[in-house]
C-alpha positions as CSV (number, residue, x, y, z in Angstrom):
1,X,0.5,-16.3,-11.7
2,X,3.0,-18.3,-13.8
3,X,6.0,-16.6,-15.3
4,X,6.9,-17.0,-19.0
5,X,10.1,-16.1,-20.8
6,X,11.3,-16.8,-24.3
7,X,14.3,-15.8,-26.3
8,X,15.5,-16.2,-29.9
9,X,18.8,-14.6,-31.1
10,X,22.5,-15.0,-31.1
11,X,23.2,-15.3,-27.4
12,X,23.2,-18.4,-25.2
13,X,19.5,-18.6,-24.4
14,X,20.1,-19.6,-20.8
15,X,21.8,-16.2,-20.2
16,X,18.5,-14.6,-20.9
17,X,16.0,-17.2,-19.6
18,X,17.5,-17.8,-16.1
19,X,17.8,-14.1,-15.2
20,X,14.4,-13.5,-16.8
21,X,12.7,-16.1,-14.6
22,X,14.5,-14.7,-11.6
23,X,13.1,-11.3,-12.5
24,X,9.6,-12.8,-12.3
25,X,10.1,-14.5,-8.9
26,X,8.0,-11.8,-7.3
27,X,5.0,-13.4,-8.9
28,X,5.4,-16.5,-6.8
29,X,5.9,-20.0,-8.1
30,X,6.4,-23.6,-7.0
31,X,8.5,-25.1,-9.8
32,X,10.6,-23.9,-12.8
33,X,12.0,-25.2,-16.1
34,X,13.5,-24.3,-19.4
35,X,13.6,-25.9,-22.9
36,X,16.3,-25.1,-25.4
37,X,16.7,-26.0,-29.1
38,X,20.4,-26.5,-30.0
39,X,22.7,-28.8,-32.0
40,X,21.5,-31.7,-30.0
41,X,17.8,-31.1,-30.6
42,X,15.3,-30.2,-27.9
43,X,16.5,-30.4,-24.3
44,X,14.3,-29.8,-21.2
45,X,15.4,-29.2,-17.6
46,X,12.9,-28.6,-14.8
47,X,12.6,-28.9,-11.1
48,X,10.2,-28.5,-8.3
49,X,11.1,-25.8,-5.8
50,X,12.9,-22.5,-6.2
51,X,15.0,-21.0,-9.1
52,X,18.1,-22.0,-7.1
53,X,17.1,-25.7,-7.6
54,X,16.8,-25.2,-11.4
55,X,20.1,-23.4,-11.5
56,X,21.8,-26.2,-9.6
57,X,20.3,-28.8,-12.1
58,X,21.6,-26.7,-15.0
59,X,25.0,-26.5,-13.5
60,X,25.1,-30.2,-12.9
61,X,24.0,-31.0,-16.5
62,X,24.6,-28.0,-18.8
63,X,22.4,-27.5,-21.9
64,X,23.0,-25.2,-24.8
65,X,21.0,-23.4,-27.5
66,X,20.2,-20.0,-28.8
67,X,16.4,-20.5,-28.9
68,X,14.5,-21.3,-25.7
69,X,11.5,-20.9,-23.5
70,X,11.4,-20.8,-19.7
71,X,8.7,-21.0,-17.0
72,X,7.9,-20.6,-13.3
73,X,4.8,-22.4,-12.4
74,X,2.0,-21.6,-9.9
75,X,0.2,-24.9,-9.7
76,X,-3.5,-25.0,-10.7
77,X,-3.9,-28.5,-12.2
78,X,-1.7,-31.1,-10.5
79,X,0.6,-30.9,-7.5
80,X,3.8,-28.8,-7.6
81,X,6.1,-31.6,-8.6
82,X,9.0,-31.8,-11.1
83,X,6.8,-33.9,-13.4
84,X,4.1,-31.3,-13.4
85,X,6.6,-28.4,-14.0
86,X,6.8,-26.7,-17.4
87,X,7.9,-27.0,-20.1
88,X,5.8,-30.0,-21.3
89,X,6.7,-32.2,-24.3
90,X,4.8,-34.3,-26.7
91,X,5.2,-38.1,-27.1
92,X,8.3,-38.1,-29.3
93,X,10.0,-35.1,-27.7
94,X,9.9,-32.7,-30.7
95,X,7.5,-30.1,-29.2
96,X,7.8,-28.1,-25.9
97,X,5.1,-25.9,-24.5
98,X,4.9,-23.4,-21.6
99,X,1.5,-22.0,-20.5
100,X,0.1,-19.4,-18.1
101,X,-3.6,-19.9,-17.5
102,X,-6.2,-22.6,-17.4
103,X,-7.4,-24.9,-20.3
104,X,-11.0,-25.3,-19.3
105,X,-11.8,-28.2,-21.6
106,X,-8.5,-30.0,-20.9
107,X,-10.2,-33.2,-19.6
108,X,-12.2,-33.7,-22.8
109,X,-9.2,-32.9,-24.9
110,X,-7.0,-35.3,-22.9
111,X,-9.5,-38.1,-23.1
112,X,-9.6,-37.8,-26.9
113,X,-5.9,-37.7,-27.2
114,X,-5.4,-40.8,-25.0
115,X,-8.0,-42.6,-27.1
116,X,-5.9,-41.7,-30.2
117,X,-2.8,-43.2,-28.6
118,X,-1.1,-40.3,-26.9
119,X,0.7,-41.0,-23.6
120,X,0.7,-38.3,-20.9
121,X,3.6,-37.7,-18.4
122,X,1.9,-35.1,-16.1
123,X,-1.3,-34.3,-14.3
124,X,-1.5,-30.8,-15.9
125,X,-4.0,-29.2,-18.2
126,X,-1.1,-27.7,-20.2
127,X,0.3,-31.0,-21.5
128,X,-2.7,-31.4,-23.8
129,X,-1.4,-28.4,-25.8
130,X,1.9,-30.2,-26.6
131,X,0.1,-33.3,-27.9
132,X,-2.4,-31.2,-29.9
133,X,0.6,-29.5,-31.6
134,X,2.2,-32.9,-32.1
135,X,-1.0,-34.0,-34.0
136,X,-0.4,-31.1,-36.4
137,X,3.2,-32.0,-37.3
138,X,2.5,-31.6,-41.0
139,X,1.3,-28.0,-40.5
140,X,3.5,-24.8,-40.2
141,X,4.0,-24.2,-36.5
142,X,2.1,-20.9,-36.5
143,X,-0.8,-22.6,-38.3
144,X,-0.7,-25.4,-35.8
145,X,-0.9,-23.0,-32.8
146,X,-3.7,-21.1,-34.4
147,X,-5.6,-24.4,-34.8
148,X,-4.9,-25.4,-31.2
149,X,-6.1,-22.0,-29.9
150,X,-9.4,-22.5,-31.6
151,X,-9.8,-25.9,-29.9
152,X,-8.7,-24.9,-26.4
153,X,-11.1,-23.0,-24.1
154,X,-10.0,-20.8,-21.2
155,X,-7.1,-18.6,-20.3
156,X,-4.1,-19.2,-22.5
157,X,-0.7,-17.5,-22.8
158,X,1.5,-20.1,-24.5
159,X,4.9,-20.4,-26.1
160,X,5.8,-23.3,-28.3
161,X,9.0,-24.5,-29.9
162,X,9.4,-27.4,-32.3
163,X,12.6,-29.1,-33.5
164,X,11.8,-29.0,-37.2
165,X,11.7,-25.2,-37.0
166,X,14.6,-24.6,-34.6
167,X,15.0,-20.8,-35.1
168,X,11.5,-19.9,-34.2
169,X,9.1,-19.5,-31.2
170,X,5.4,-19.3,-31.7
171,X,3.3,-17.8,-28.9
172,X,-0.4,-17.0,-28.4
173,X,-2.5,-15.1,-25.9
174,X,-6.1,-15.2,-24.6
175,X,-6.9,-13.8,-21.2
176,X,-3.5,-14.3,-19.6
177,X,-0.7,-11.6,-20.1
178,X,1.9,-11.8,-22.8
179,X,4.3,-9.1,-24.0
180,X,7.1,-9.0,-26.6
181,X,10.4,-7.3,-26.3
182,X,12.0,-6.1,-29.6
183,X,15.8,-6.3,-29.6
184,X,18.5,-5.7,-32.2
185,X,18.9,-9.0,-34.0
186,X,17.1,-10.8,-31.2
187,X,13.6,-10.8,-29.7
188,X,12.1,-11.7,-26.4
189,X,8.7,-12.7,-25.0
190,X,7.4,-12.9,-21.4
191,X,4.4,-12.8,-19.2
192,X,5.6,-9.5,-17.7
193,X,8.1,-6.8,-18.7
194,X,10.8,-7.4,-15.9
195,X,11.8,-10.6,-17.6
196,X,13.5,-8.8,-20.4
197,X,13.8,-5.2,-19.3
198,X,17.6,-5.4,-18.8
199,X,17.9,-6.2,-22.6
200,X,15.3,-3.9,-24.2
201,X,12.7,-1.3,-23.3
202,X,10.9,-1.7,-26.6
203,X,7.7,-3.5,-25.7
204,X,4.7,-4.8,-27.7
205,X,1.6,-5.8,-25.8
206,X,-0.2,-8.8,-27.3
207,X,-4.0,-8.6,-27.6
208,X,-6.4,-11.5,-27.0
209,X,-6.7,-14.2,-29.6
210,X,-3.4,-13.2,-31.3
211,X,-0.6,-15.5,-32.4
212,X,3.0,-14.2,-32.4
213,X,5.6,-15.7,-34.8
214,X,9.0,-14.8,-33.4
215,X,12.5,-15.1,-35.0
216,X,15.7,-13.2,-34.3
217,X,14.9,-10.8,-37.1
218,X,11.1,-10.6,-37.2
219,X,7.9,-10.3,-35.2
220,X,4.7,-11.2,-36.9
221,X,1.3,-11.0,-35.1
222,X,-1.8,-12.5,-36.6
223,X,-5.4,-13.3,-35.6
224,X,-6.6,-16.8,-35.3
225,X,-7.4,-16.9,-39.0
226,X,-3.9,-16.0,-40.0
227,X,-4.6,-12.4,-40.9
228,X,-1.6,-10.2,-40.0
229,X,-2.5,-7.4,-37.5
230,X,-0.8,-4.1,-36.8
231,X,2.0,-3.9,-34.2
232,X,1.9,-1.2,-31.6
233,X,5.3,-0.7,-29.9
234,X,6.1,1.6,-27.0
235,X,9.2,2.5,-25.0
236,X,9.2,1.6,-21.3
237,X,10.4,4.3,-19.0
238,X,10.2,2.4,-15.7
239,X,13.1,1.0,-13.9
240,X,13.2,-2.7,-13.0
241,X,11.7,-2.4,-9.6
242,X,8.8,-0.4,-10.9
243,X,8.3,-2.9,-13.7
244,X,7.9,-5.7,-11.2
245,X,5.0,-3.8,-9.8
246,X,3.5,-3.2,-13.2
247,X,4.1,0.5,-13.0
248,X,2.3,0.8,-9.7
249,X,4.1,2.4,-6.7
250,X,3.3,-0.6,-4.4
251,X,2.3,-4.3,-4.7
252,X,-0.8,-3.6,-2.7
253,X,-2.1,-1.0,-5.2
254,X,-1.2,-3.4,-8.1
255,X,-3.1,-6.2,-6.4
256,X,-6.2,-4.0,-5.7
257,X,-6.3,-3.3,-9.4
258,X,-5.8,-6.9,-10.3
259,X,-9.1,-7.9,-8.7
260,X,-11.2,-8.0,-11.9
261,X,-8.8,-10.4,-13.4
262,X,-8.5,-12.5,-10.3
263,X,-12.3,-12.8,-10.1
264,X,-12.5,-13.7,-13.8
265,X,-9.9,-16.5,-13.3
266,X,-11.7,-17.7,-10.2
267,X,-15.0,-18.1,-12.1
268,X,-13.4,-19.6,-15.2
269,X,-14.8,-23.1,-15.9
270,X,-17.1,-23.1,-12.9
271,X,-20.3,-22.0,-14.6
272,X,-21.5,-23.9,-17.7
273,X,-23.3,-22.4,-20.7
274,X,-26.7,-22.9,-19.1
275,X,-25.7,-21.0,-15.9
276,X,-25.3,-24.2,-13.9
277,X,-22.5,-24.2,-11.3
278,X,-19.9,-27.0,-11.7
279,X,-16.9,-27.7,-9.4
280,X,-15.0,-30.4,-11.3
281,X,-12.2,-30.4,-8.6
282,X,-14.6,-30.7,-5.6
283,X,-15.1,-34.4,-5.8
284,X,-17.8,-34.3,-3.2
285,X,-20.7,-36.8,-3.5
286,X,-24.1,-35.2,-3.9
287,X,-25.4,-37.7,-1.3
288,X,-23.2,-36.0,1.2
289,X,-24.3,-32.6,0.2
290,X,-28.0,-33.6,0.5
291,X,-27.5,-35.1,4.0
292,X,-25.8,-32.1,5.6
293,X,-27.8,-30.6,8.4
294,X,-25.3,-28.1,9.7
295,X,-22.4,-26.0,8.4
296,X,-19.4,-24.6,10.2
297,X,-17.1,-22.1,8.6
298,X,-13.7,-21.5,10.2
299,X,-10.9,-19.1,9.4
300,X,-8.6,-16.4,10.8
301,X,-8.1,-12.7,10.0
302,X,-9.4,-11.5,6.7
303,X,-10.5,-15.0,5.8
304,X,-12.8,-14.9,8.9
305,X,-14.6,-11.9,7.3
306,X,-15.2,-14.0,4.2
307,X,-16.5,-16.7,6.6
308,X,-19.0,-14.2,8.0
309,X,-20.3,-13.5,4.6
310,X,-20.6,-17.2,3.9
311,X,-22.9,-17.6,6.9
312,X,-25.3,-15.0,5.5
313,X,-25.2,-16.5,2.0
314,X,-25.5,-20.2,2.9
315,X,-28.3,-19.6,5.5
316,X,-30.2,-17.3,3.1
317,X,-29.9,-19.6,0.1
318,X,-29.9,-23.1,1.6
319,X,-31.8,-22.7,4.9
320,X,-29.0,-24.7,6.6
321,X,-27.9,-23.4,10.0
322,X,-24.3,-22.0,9.9
323,X,-21.9,-21.3,12.7
324,X,-18.7,-19.3,12.1
325,X,-15.6,-19.6,14.3
326,X,-12.3,-18.0,14.6
327,X,-10.1,-21.0,13.9
328,X,-7.9,-20.5,16.9
329,X,-10.9,-20.9,19.2
330,X,-12.8,-23.6,17.4
331,X,-11.4,-26.7,19.2
332,X,-11.5,-25.2,22.6
333,X,-15.3,-24.6,22.7
334,X,-16.0,-28.3,22.2
335,X,-18.2,-27.9,19.1
336,X,-20.9,-30.5,18.4
337,X,-20.0,-32.2,15.1
338,X,-21.0,-35.5,13.4
339,X,-21.0,-37.1,10.0
340,X,-23.9,-34.8,8.9
341,X,-21.8,-31.7,9.5
342,X,-20.0,-29.8,6.8
343,X,-16.9,-27.8,7.8
344,X,-15.5,-25.2,5.5
345,X,-11.9,-24.1,6.3
346,X,-10.6,-21.0,4.7
347,X,-6.9,-20.0,4.3
348,X,-5.4,-18.1,1.4
349,X,-2.1,-19.8,1.9
350,X,-3.5,-23.1,3.0
351,X,-0.9,-23.2,5.7
352,X,-2.5,-21.2,8.5
353,X,-1.7,-23.3,11.6
354,X,-4.9,-22.5,13.5
355,X,-7.1,-23.4,10.6
356,X,-5.3,-26.6,9.9
357,X,-5.6,-27.7,13.6
358,X,-9.3,-26.9,13.5
359,X,-10.1,-28.9,10.3
360,X,-8.1,-31.8,11.6
361,X,-10.2,-31.7,14.8
362,X,-13.4,-31.6,12.7
363,X,-12.4,-34.6,10.6
364,X,-11.6,-36.6,13.8
365,X,-15.3,-35.9,14.9
366,X,-16.5,-37.4,11.6
367,X,-17.4,-34.1,9.8
368,X,-16.9,-33.6,6.0
369,X,-14.3,-30.9,5.4
370,X,-14.0,-28.6,2.4
371,X,-11.0,-26.4,2.1
372,X,-10.8,-23.1,0.4
373,X,-7.3,-22.0,-0.6
374,X,-5.3,-20.1,-3.1
375,X,-2.4,-22.6,-3.1
376,X,-2.6,-25.9,-4.9
377,X,-1.5,-28.9,-2.8
378,X,-1.2,-26.8,0.3
379,X,-1.6,-28.5,3.7
380,X,-5.2,-27.4,3.8
381,X,-5.8,-28.9,0.4
382,X,-4.2,-32.2,1.4
383,X,-6.0,-32.5,4.7
384,X,-9.5,-31.6,3.5
385,X,-11.9,-34.1,2.1
386,X,-12.4,-31.8,-0.9
387,X,-10.9,-28.5,-1.9
388,X,-11.9,-25.4,-3.9
389,X,-9.2,-23.0,-5.2
390,X,-9.3,-19.3,-5.8
391,X,-7.1,-18.5,-8.7
392,X,-5.9,-15.0,-8.1
393,X,-2.2,-15.8,-8.3
394,X,0.4,-14.8,-5.7
395,X,-0.3,-11.9,-3.4
396,X,2.9,-10.1,-2.4
397,X,1.4,-7.4,-0.2
398,X,0.9,-8.6,3.3
399,X,-2.6,-7.1,3.7
400,X,-5.0,-9.3,1.8
401,X,-6.9,-7.7,-1.1
402,X,-7.5,-9.8,-4.2
403,X,-7.4,-13.0,-2.1
404,X,-10.3,-11.7,0.0
405,X,-12.5,-10.7,-2.9
406,X,-11.9,-14.0,-4.6
407,X,-12.8,-15.8,-1.4
408,X,-16.1,-13.9,-1.2
409,X,-16.9,-14.8,-4.8
410,X,-16.0,-18.5,-4.3
411,X,-18.1,-18.8,-1.2
412,X,-21.0,-17.1,-2.9
413,X,-20.7,-19.5,-5.7
414,X,-20.4,-22.5,-3.3
415,X,-23.5,-21.3,-1.4
416,X,-25.5,-21.3,-4.7
417,X,-23.9,-24.7,-5.6
418,X,-25.4,-26.1,-2.3
419,X,-28.7,-24.5,-3.1
420,X,-28.6,-25.9,-6.6
421,X,-27.9,-29.5,-5.4
422,X,-30.2,-29.4,-2.5
423,X,-33.1,-27.8,-4.4
424,X,-33.6,-24.9,-1.9
425,X,-33.8,-22.2,-4.5
426,X,-35.7,-22.3,-7.8
427,X,-33.5,-22.5,-10.9
428,X,-34.6,-19.0,-12.1
429,X,-33.4,-17.3,-8.9
430,X,-30.1,-19.2,-9.0
431,X,-29.7,-18.2,-12.6
432,X,-30.2,-14.6,-11.8
433,X,-27.7,-14.6,-8.9
434,X,-25.1,-16.5,-11.0
435,X,-25.5,-14.0,-13.8
436,X,-24.8,-11.2,-11.3
437,X,-21.7,-13.0,-10.0
438,X,-20.5,-13.4,-13.6
439,X,-20.7,-9.6,-14.0
440,X,-18.5,-8.9,-10.9
441,X,-15.3,-8.4,-12.9
442,X,-17.0,-5.6,-14.7
443,X,-18.6,-4.0,-11.7
444,X,-15.4,-4.3,-9.7
445,X,-13.6,-2.6,-12.6
446,X,-16.0,0.3,-12.3
447,X,-15.5,0.4,-8.5
448,X,-11.8,0.8,-9.1
449,X,-12.6,4.1,-10.8
450,X,-13.5,5.5,-7.4
451,X,-9.8,5.8,-6.3
452,X,-9.4,9.5,-7.1
453,X,-12.5,10.4,-5.2
454,X,-11.3,8.4,-2.1
455,X,-7.8,9.8,-2.3
456,X,-9.3,13.3,-2.2
457,X,-11.4,12.4,0.9
458,X,-8.6,10.8,2.9
459,X,-6.0,13.6,2.6
460,X,-7.4,15.3,5.7
461,X,-7.4,12.1,7.8
462,X,-3.7,11.3,8.1
463,X,-3.7,12.4,11.7
464,X,-7.1,11.0,12.6
465,X,-6.8,8.3,15.3
466,X,-10.4,6.9,15.6
467,X,-12.5,5.2,12.9
468,X,-15.7,3.2,13.1
469,X,-17.0,0.9,10.3
470,X,-20.6,0.0,10.6
471,X,-22.9,-2.3,8.7
472,X,-25.8,-4.7,9.1
473,X,-26.4,-8.1,7.6
474,X,-24.2,-8.7,4.6
475,X,-22.6,-5.3,5.0
476,X,-21.3,-6.2,8.5
477,X,-18.4,-8.4,7.2
478,X,-17.4,-5.6,4.8
479,X,-17.3,-3.2,7.8
480,X,-15.1,-5.7,9.7
481,X,-12.7,-6.0,6.8
482,X,-12.6,-2.3,6.2
483,X,-11.6,-1.7,9.8
484,X,-9.0,-4.5,9.7
485,X,-7.3,-3.1,6.6
486,X,-7.0,0.3,8.2
487,X,-5.6,-1.1,11.4
488,X,-3.1,-3.3,9.5
489,X,-1.5,-0.7,7.3
490,X,-2.3,2.7,8.8
491,X,-1.8,1.8,12.5
492,X,-4.9,3.6,13.8
493,X,-7.8,2.5,16.0
494,X,-10.5,1.2,13.7
495,X,-13.4,-0.8,14.9
496,X,-16.0,-2.7,12.9
497,X,-19.4,-3.1,14.5
498,X,-22.9,-4.1,13.6
499,X,-24.6,-0.7,13.2
500,X,-27.4,-1.5,15.6
501,X,-25.0,-2.5,18.4
502,X,-23.4,1.0,18.7
503,X,-26.1,2.2,21.1
504,X,-25.2,-0.6,23.5
505,X,-22.0,1.0,24.5
506,X,-19.6,2.1,21.7
507,X,-21.6,5.2,20.8
508,X,-20.0,6.8,23.9
509,X,-16.8,7.0,21.9
510,X,-18.3,9.1,19.1
511,X,-17.4,12.7,19.1
512,X,-16.1,15.5,16.8
513,X,-13.1,14.2,14.9
514,X,-14.2,10.5,14.8
515,X,-14.7,9.2,11.3
516,X,-17.6,6.8,10.9
517,X,-18.0,4.8,7.7
518,X,-21.4,3.2,7.1
519,X,-21.9,0.5,4.5
520,X,-25.5,0.3,3.3
521,X,-25.7,-1.9,0.2
522,X,-27.9,-4.7,1.6
523,X,-31.3,-3.3,0.7
524,X,-33.5,-4.9,3.3
525,X,-31.6,-3.3,6.2
526,X,-30.5,0.0,4.5
527,X,-33.1,2.1,6.3
528,X,-32.1,0.8,9.7
529,X,-28.4,1.4,8.9
530,X,-29.2,5.0,7.9
531,X,-31.1,5.5,11.2
532,X,-28.0,4.3,13.1
533,X,-25.8,6.7,11.1
534,X,-28.1,9.6,12.1
535,X,-27.2,8.8,15.7
536,X,-23.5,9.0,14.9
537,X,-23.9,12.3,13.1
538,X,-25.8,13.8,16.0
539,X,-22.8,13.1,18.2
540,X,-20.3,14.9,16.0
541,X,-18.9,12.1,13.9
542,X,-17.7,12.7,10.3
543,X,-20.0,10.4,8.3
544,X,-19.0,8.5,5.1
545,X,-21.6,6.4,3.4
546,X,-21.0,3.5,1.0
547,X,-24.1,2.9,-1.0
548,X,-25.2,1.6,-4.4
549,X,-25.5,3.9,-7.4
550,X,-28.9,5.6,-7.3
551,X,-29.1,5.7,-3.5
552,X,-27.0,8.9,-3.2
553,X,-29.9,11.2,-2.6
554,X,-31.3,9.0,0.2
555,X,-28.1,9.4,2.3
556,X,-27.2,13.0,1.3
557,X,-28.7,14.5,4.4
558,X,-26.7,12.3,6.8
559,X,-23.4,11.9,5.0
560,X,-20.4,14.2,4.8
561,X,-19.1,12.0,2.0
562,X,-20.9,9.5,-0.3
563,X,-19.2,6.7,-2.1
564,X,-21.5,5.1,-4.7
565,X,-20.5,1.6,-5.9
566,X,-22.1,-0.3,-8.9
567,X,-25.4,-2.1,-8.3
568,X,-25.5,-5.9,-7.7
569,X,-28.0,-8.0,-5.8
570,X,-27.8,-8.2,-2.0
571,X,-24.8,-10.1,-0.7
572,X,-23.2,-10.1,-4.1
573,X,-22.9,-6.3,-4.0
574,X,-20.6,-6.4,-1.0
575,X,-17.7,-7.5,-3.4
576,X,-18.1,-4.0,-5.0
577,X,-18.3,-2.3,-1.6
578,X,-15.0,-3.9,-0.4
579,X,-12.9,-2.0,-3.1
580,X,-13.4,1.6,-1.9
581,X,-12.5,0.5,1.7
582,X,-9.3,-1.0,0.4
583,X,-8.5,2.4,-1.3
584,X,-9.4,4.2,1.9
585,X,-7.0,2.3,4.0
586,X,-4.3,2.5,1.3
587,X,-4.4,6.2,0.9
588,X,-4.6,7.0,4.6
589,X,-1.5,4.9,5.1
590,X,0.2,6.4,2.1
591,X,-0.6,9.9,3.4
592,X,1.1,8.9,6.7
593,X,4.2,7.8,4.7
594,X,3.9,4.1,5.8
595,X,5.1,1.0,3.9
596,X,1.8,-0.5,2.9
597,X,3.4,-3.7,1.5
598,X,5.2,-4.6,4.7
599,X,3.2,-3.4,7.7
600,X,5.0,-3.7,11.0
601,X,4.6,-6.9,13.1
602,X,2.7,-8.8,10.5
603,X,3.5,-11.9,8.4
604,X,1.8,-13.1,5.3
605,X,1.2,-16.6,6.6
606,X,0.8,-17.4,10.3
607,X,2.4,-20.8,11.0
608,X,2.5,-20.8,14.8
609,X,-0.4,-20.8,17.3
């Protein structure tokens, strides 16, 4: 997500901050800014748009200082404007703050600060931190930051400068990444190593709930009670290109491994302490939710597979009828919509032209439209009546991975939110399902440990041309997504089918050398899926079964390979099942020597019909 850079030392800070921020551009951003402390006090320059816009602003009005912080913002609270760009200042301009993450209790903190006379200049959650530090002007800066960290809930990687301590940066971390670079008579901080790798390879990773006190000559790390903690330093051996990928060979592999964090960030602040689901950003009247009598879910590509899952979840949990549509076809079938219809439009970029056209059509028919996007203030967010954001940060690889799993999680949560507000499930059942969703970061982390097993399986399939992915009920969308991933990056024929549909024609294509992947995590249809897989085996197919842990023996007789994913309740478990299929596509493509980050003929965002 956001990029953070800080510098304290003898150089002109801009000479470190600007290249450092440019080194983090791969993370994606919508605005950028810097704050320096120099002879003239605290100076802030920031702009919406690209780094080139910030550089132009700095060229037009140069600023100086040898202590500074810089930031590239990926909007979460507030539109991507210059006013909402970081750094943020306090009321009297003596404090500047940059922040990566989300302050979950920002609204309550802001209300209290306003009541105490503070004036806010932005719509962000981050600005509350600057005002909280301002209220602690009589405290040592590190003590003030420790105090603020105890008050603020959520994901926090922050860096703070204050004019009365001009040779110092104080930073802190909880949940969001923060690393320190040790130099010779100078020190650096950043959200990721590429920001300072050209200056030093000596790196200190900051643990959660730690506060870093940084001067040119010293690095002191403490816990939130002020107790000094040991510093563990290591020497980086990567080059700059590898560092941008976090040491992974490709962005796609990095993003597959980022999924536990992406799910954690997507869930953050949306489930209260009692297990009740809250969508503060939704702004959708409960009266509208209760009067809905039909739901349409529209999307394209990978997002369409998330829509397929949403149909199963919403119908199963709310008993509302749900139709799913490929967005490019929606308008042309003349769908029946009215003011009791809810339309959910899904687009990771929020700019997919077919989806935008579809939701505009739906609004013109009187339907209520909820958008699901990963990009704040995207066209989808602006056009919808209400919007929900996944929070997985930028996805550089063209083939969707973490954006898909966070869409699944958000749609599951939204399905339960509808059930909660319509009273179609008892609170105990909802509570159990919500608890399982909260465990997904841990279960997906365990699913990531299957990579070595899958790499070993796929080595023999580099020249295989035909794959089938089969599933029933909630497993069917997983099958469709597994097939799409393999087509996208490995350029082979891969078809996703409902397992029971194979006997109605496609089974004629099964022969020796065809690989058939069966997904069987939805318990109430598992036996039928296994029966269908027996039919594939009888015709010479190589059988791969994806099941939950504990079901391996049940499928051993039919499967040539068994992949066991962590257990979760039906529908929720499919998030775990997606991960090994991402690895399967990745390693087959890798064995073929293909560029998985930039598959041929594809674009990340489709902006033409």
